[in-house]
N, C-alpha and C positions, 0 to 999 in steps of 0.2 A: 273652305274659306280660309284665306291665308292668316288673317289676324285671329280668327277663331282658333285655328290650329295652334298658333303661338301661345295664346292665352290658356288654352287647355293644357298644353305641354308644360307650361311653367307654373301656373297658379290655379288652374281649374276655373271653369266658367261659372260666373254668378250672374243672376239676372234679377232685377227688381222692377220689371216693367209694371206700370200702373195703368189704370183705365184713363185714357185721355183720347182726344180726338186725333192727334197726330203722334204716332210712335214709329221709331225706326226698327228695322229688323232686329231680332234678339241678338244676333252675333255682331251687330254694328258696334264700333267702338269710338269713344271720344277722347281726345287728348289735347295737349298744349305743346307749344314749340318755343325754342330760343336758339341762339347761335353764339358760339364761343366768344368772338370779339365783342359782340354787342352786350354781353352780361358779365363775363368773367373778371375783367380787370386783371390785376397782378401781372402786368404786361412784361415785366423784366425780372421776376423773382424765380428762385428755385430752378435755375437753368433754362428757363424758357428763352427761345430765340426771338429776334425781331421779325414782325410780319410786315407785309406791304402796307397794311393799314396803320401800324405803328409809325412807320417811316413817313407815310403820306400825311397823316394828321399832324405830325410834329413839324414837318417841313413846310406844309401849306395850310396852317390853321385858318387863313383867310378864305379858303375855298369851302370850309365847313360853315354852315348857316350860323351857328352860335359860337364858332371858333373853338369848340371843345373837342375832346377825343375820348377814346375808350381805355385810357390808362387805368382808371378805377372802375368805370362803368357801374354795374350793380353789385360789384364785389362778390360775385357768386363763387369765385374760387375759394373764398373763405366762408361763405354763407350758404353753401349748397344744401346743408341739412335743413336750414330754414326754408329753402325753396322747395325741397321735397315735402316738407311738412305742409306747405301751402297746397301742393298737388294732392296730398292725401286728403286735406280738408275739402278740396274741390271735387274729389271723387272721380278723377280721370283714370282711364285704363292704361294710358301710355304717355310717355314723354319723349318728344323728338328734340334732340339736342345735337350739336356738332362738336367734334373733337378738333382741337387746334393743332395743325400740322407743326408749327414751330414750338409748341409746348411738348410735343412728343419727340420731334427730331429738330433740335435747335438750329442745325445747319441745313435742314431740309433733306439730308442724306441719311441713309439707314445705318451707316457705320458708327453713328453716335446717337444712342437712345437715351433720352432724359428720363431717368427712373422716377423722378417726381411727377412727371406728366402721366406715366403709367399708373403711379399710386393715386393721383387725383381722380382720374377717370374710373379706376377700379373702385374707389370708395364711393364715388357718385353712383355707379351702377349697382353696387351692393346695397346702398341706401334705398334706391328705387325698388329693387327686388324685395327687400325686407318689408316695404310698404305696398307690395303687390302692384307695382306700376311697371309696365313693360318698357324697357329702353329701346328707342328707335334712334339709331346713330347716323348722322350725316358725316361722311368723311371729309368733305371740303365745303365750307361755307365762307369762302372768299378770302381767308386770312393766309395767303401764300407766304412761306418764309422769304424774307427779303434777300437772303443769299441766293435763292433760286431766281428771283426777279432780276438780280444782277447778271444772270446768265441769259436773260431774255424772257423769263417767266413762261407763260403759256404760248408765246409765239415760237418757242424753241421746241422742235420735235422731241428732244430727249426728255422733256418734262413728263411725257407719258410714262417713260421708264421709271423716273423718279417717283411718280405717283404710285405706280405699281409696287415699288419697294415700300413706300409709306403704307399703302393699304395692307401689305403682307404683315407689317409690324402690328397694325391694328387687329387684323384677323388672328394672328398668332396669340395675341394677348386677350382678346375679348370675344371671339366668335362663339365660344361656348356659353356666353352669358348674354349676348345681344342677338336676338332673333331676326331683327329687321335692320337692313343696311341700305343706305342711300349713298351713292358715290358722289354726286354733285348736286348742289342746290342752285337752280336757275342759271345755267351757263349763258343764257341770253343776257342776263343782267351783268355778270362780271366780265363777259367777253366784250359785249357791245359798250356798256357804260364804263368799264374799266380800261380796256385796251383801245376802245374807239371813242371814249368820252372823258368825263370828268371824275369818275370814281378812281380809287386806287387800282392800279399804279398811275393813272392819269395819262394813258397813252395818247389820246386825242388823235388816233390814226384810223378813223372810220373808213371802212372799205378796204383796209389792208389787215391791220393787226387783229381786228375783231374776228375776221374770217380765219386767220391763222390760229388764233386762240381756240375758236370753236372746233376746228379740225383736230387739234391735238387733244382737246378735252374728250371728243367722241372716241378717239383712238384709245385714250386712257381708260375711259369707261368700259369699252369692249375688252380691254386687256384684263382689268380687274374682275369683271364678271366671269371671264373665262378662268381666271385663277380660282375664284370662289367655287365655280362649278366643278373644277377638277380636283381641288385639294381640301375643300371644307364641307361642301354640301352633304356628303354621305354621312357625316358624323354630327352635324350641328342642327339639322332640321330647321332651317331658316329660309330667308329670301333676300333678294337684292334687287334694287331698281335705281332709278334716277328721278329727280324732282325737276319738272319743267313748269314755267309760269305761263299762264294764258290769260290775257285780257280778251274778252269776247269782242270780235270785230264784226259789226253789223253794217250791211250796205245801207247807205243813207237813204236810198230809194230801192224799189224793186226792179229797177232797170237792169238790163244785162250788164252794162258797163260798171254800175256800182256793185253788182254781185261779184263780178270778176275781180274788182279792186279789193273787196272784202276778203275773198278767198286768197288773193295774193298776199294781203297783210297777214292772214293766218299762217300761211306757209313760210313767209319770211320771219315771223316772230315765234311761231311754235313748230312748224314743220322743219325748220332749220335743224333742230335737234331731235324732234320726234320721228321724222321720216327715216333717218338712217337706222334707228333702233326698232321702231314699232311697225313700220310698213312691211308689206310682203316683199317688196322689191329692194328695200334698203336704199342707201345712198341719199344724196341731197334731193329736195323737192325739184321736180323738173323746171318749175317756174324760176327758182333761184339759179339753177345752172344756166338756163336759157338767157335770162336777163343779165346776169353778172358776166357771162362769157361775152355777150354782145356789147355790153357797155365797155368792157375792158378793151375789146378790139377797137371800138370807136375812139376810145381815149388814147390809142396808140401803143398799148402794151403788147408785148410779144406772146403773152399767155394770160389766161384768166386769173383774176385776183382771188377767185374761189378755188382753193386747193382741190386736188383730186385724190380720192381713195384708190388704193390697189384693189384688185378683185378679192384678194385674201382679206383685206381690211373690211370691205363691204360685207363679206360673209361673216367675219368675226363680230362685227357690231350689230348686224341684223339679228333680232331675237334675243339680244342680251338683256333680258329683264324677266323678273317674276311678277312685277307690278309696275304701274306708272304713278309716280308721285305728281300731284297736280296742285299748283299754287294759283289761286284765283282771287282777285280783289275787285276789278271794275270792268267797264265796257266802253267801247268807242264806236262812233259812226265813221264810215269810210266812203270815200269817193276817189276816183282816179286823180293822179297828179297831172302835171302839164306834159309829161312824156319827153321832156327835153333831157338829153345826156349832158351833165355838167362836166367841164374839163377836169375839175378836182373830184376824185372819187369819194363816194360815201355810201354807207349802208342805206340811208334814206333815199338817195338818188337812185340806187339800184332797185329798191322796192317801188318807188315812185307812186305813192298814195298819200292822200291827205286824211288826217284823223281829227275827229271833233268829239266834243261832249256837250250835251244840251245844258243850257243854263238852268233849266228847271229840274235837272237831276240834283238831288240833295248833295250839298257840299260836305266836306270833312276838313280836317286840318292838314291834309295832304293835297296839294294842288292837282295831282294826277288822279286822285281817288274820288270818284262820285259814286253814290249809292244806286246801284242798278241790279237788283237781285235777279231779274229775269234773265240777264246775261249769263248768270252762273249755270242755269239749266240748259241754255242753248250751247254753252261751251262744252259741257259734259256730253250732250247728245252728239255734237260734231265730232268729238274725240271717239265716241263709241262707233260712229259710222265710218269715220276716216281711217281708224287704226284697228279695225276688226275686233271691237268690243273687248278692250283689255281690262284686266282687274285694276281698279284705280283706288288710290288712297288720297284724300284731300289733305295735303301736307301743310298747307297754309291758307287761311282766310281770316281777315281781320280788318280793323279800321282804327284810324287815329282821330282823337278829339282833344280838346283842351284839357289840362290837368283838372282833377276834381273827382270826388268820390261818387257823386250823383250823376252817373253817365247814362241816362236814359236813351240817348241817341245811339250809344253802342249796343245797348240791349235791343233796340229796334233793329239795328243792322244785323246782329247775329240771328235774331228771330226770323227776319225776312229772308236771309240767305239760307238758313236751315230749312225753311219751308220750300224754297226753290229746290234745294238738294233733295228733300224728301220726295218731291214730285218726280225728279229725275230718276230716283231709285225705284219708287213703287209704281209709277205710271209708265215711265219710259224704259224701265228695266236696265238702266245704266248700272254697271257692276262696281259700285262704289262701296267700300267696306269700312272706311274710317273717315272721321273729320277731325282736323287739328286747328284749334284757334291760335292765331298769332296775335299777341304773345301772352305767356303767363305774366310777364313783368313789363313795365316800361323799360326801355333800353336805349342804347346808342343807335339811332337810326341813320347810320352812315353819313352822307353829306348834309343831312338835316340835323345832326347832332341829337340833343335831347329835346328839341322843339316839338317833335311829334310823338304823342303818347298812344301806343297800341295796347298797353297792358290791361289785363283783367285786374291786376294788382298795381296800385300806384306806388312808385318809389320816390321817396323824399330825398332828392340829391343834395339838399342843404343840411341834412342831418348827418352827424358823424357815423351813425350806425346804418345809414342808407335804409331807413325804416320802410318796411313794406306794409301797405294797408289795402285790404280787398275793397274793390269797388262794387257798386250795384250790379254791374255785369258779371262779377264773380259769382254772386248769389244766383243770378239767372242761369249761368252756365253750369253751376253746381246741380241745379234742378235737372237740367238736360242730361248731364253726364251720369247722374246717379239713377235716373228713371228711364232713360232712353226715349223720353217723350218731350214734346214741346208743350208748354203750358197753354191753357186756353186764352189767357190774357197776360201778356208780358208786363203790363202795368201793375200787376200784383206784386212785382218785385221792387219794392221801394227800398231806399238805402237803409232805412231803420231796421229792415229785416235781415241785414247781413250779419 
């Protein structure tokens, strides 16, 4: 068991399983997650370079819901010891966080290493290890150095080489202290929403730049995994994977047409990145290749808008994982689109499906996120069947609600999704070895600013010290993390017991 191995190697395995109706396997681990731009702040201090999110939020504050940015965020660059103390209090076994590329390499290139960036992450890792919390590091969680975006960012094939250089700096400095590495977080999000949509860098070139981004990210992932396999694995006893996001896609009816539409949606949204890495054949999903090739031809292009891997690249990328990181939040119903090929290309027209959410699915503070716990179990089972039963780590699952310490709706969300996860593990035999709640803290939620609160811990952004206060859900999750079990009644966790 990958995480059991890591915990045994570093800290020794401890178990405090108690008698309860629903308990996870003894080696199962619970953690929390954050991302550098969303919590660190200190955007231009101690040699850090500018990221695409720094530039984008400064130049286009009108595009962010509350017109704010991550310049200060949660101030975790200065308050990391306080945050680790919260994790210690919470009782989690691991902490998933990302390293900021421009904090490590201010120009994005490895000829100039920022020693303060190395110092900061070294001290954070040492603080975690001193508190028996395993560090799980994401190399890239969306904050590309602006200098590299000026060269085209992820649409430029050379970016894979620059990412390889960056990854080597991280591995040279931290591989002996970090057992779990994730190359990329949610390439669907930053390629489609960033290069094809409204997120940084705001490419708004759907059907072109998003596919170029995805192609180079997959190449970069394969290259870094190969580097890790050749130069580090024999001496560090760790593992590397990638984190992909999956919203469950359910056919709106049981008709053949709706079932085909749902599978098409799964392949366009998850298979785009999963198939090249986790399938036996590698390469892009057949339905993506067929539809994008055909649409490109009908639109008058001399070649497909979906790039093509060489045989060597297919071989390099296929199997480049020790585990699959899975982010899951919600579910959609799917039916076929109108089938018309639009003259202006787009990712949505290529997929050509319609997505819905039912009005009676409970709402959250995110317009896209409805509470549908049964979709979690279905998503995990589909991954198991489609990609040959990979080892999975749930690297994100969480929910946003209004600010406030009495967050019973968040407790209900976590409890219901963990029950669905437990069924997937114990009944369906999905090989899931860890669960990560997003997030430890309220944070800068990208284009929604600070308007959406995902944290187990509330952050007072009006206080000079950015005061952290545990919510009711903090106490619920503490019970789960420290016992490995779900309580018989989540309502027992009132705010006064925090």
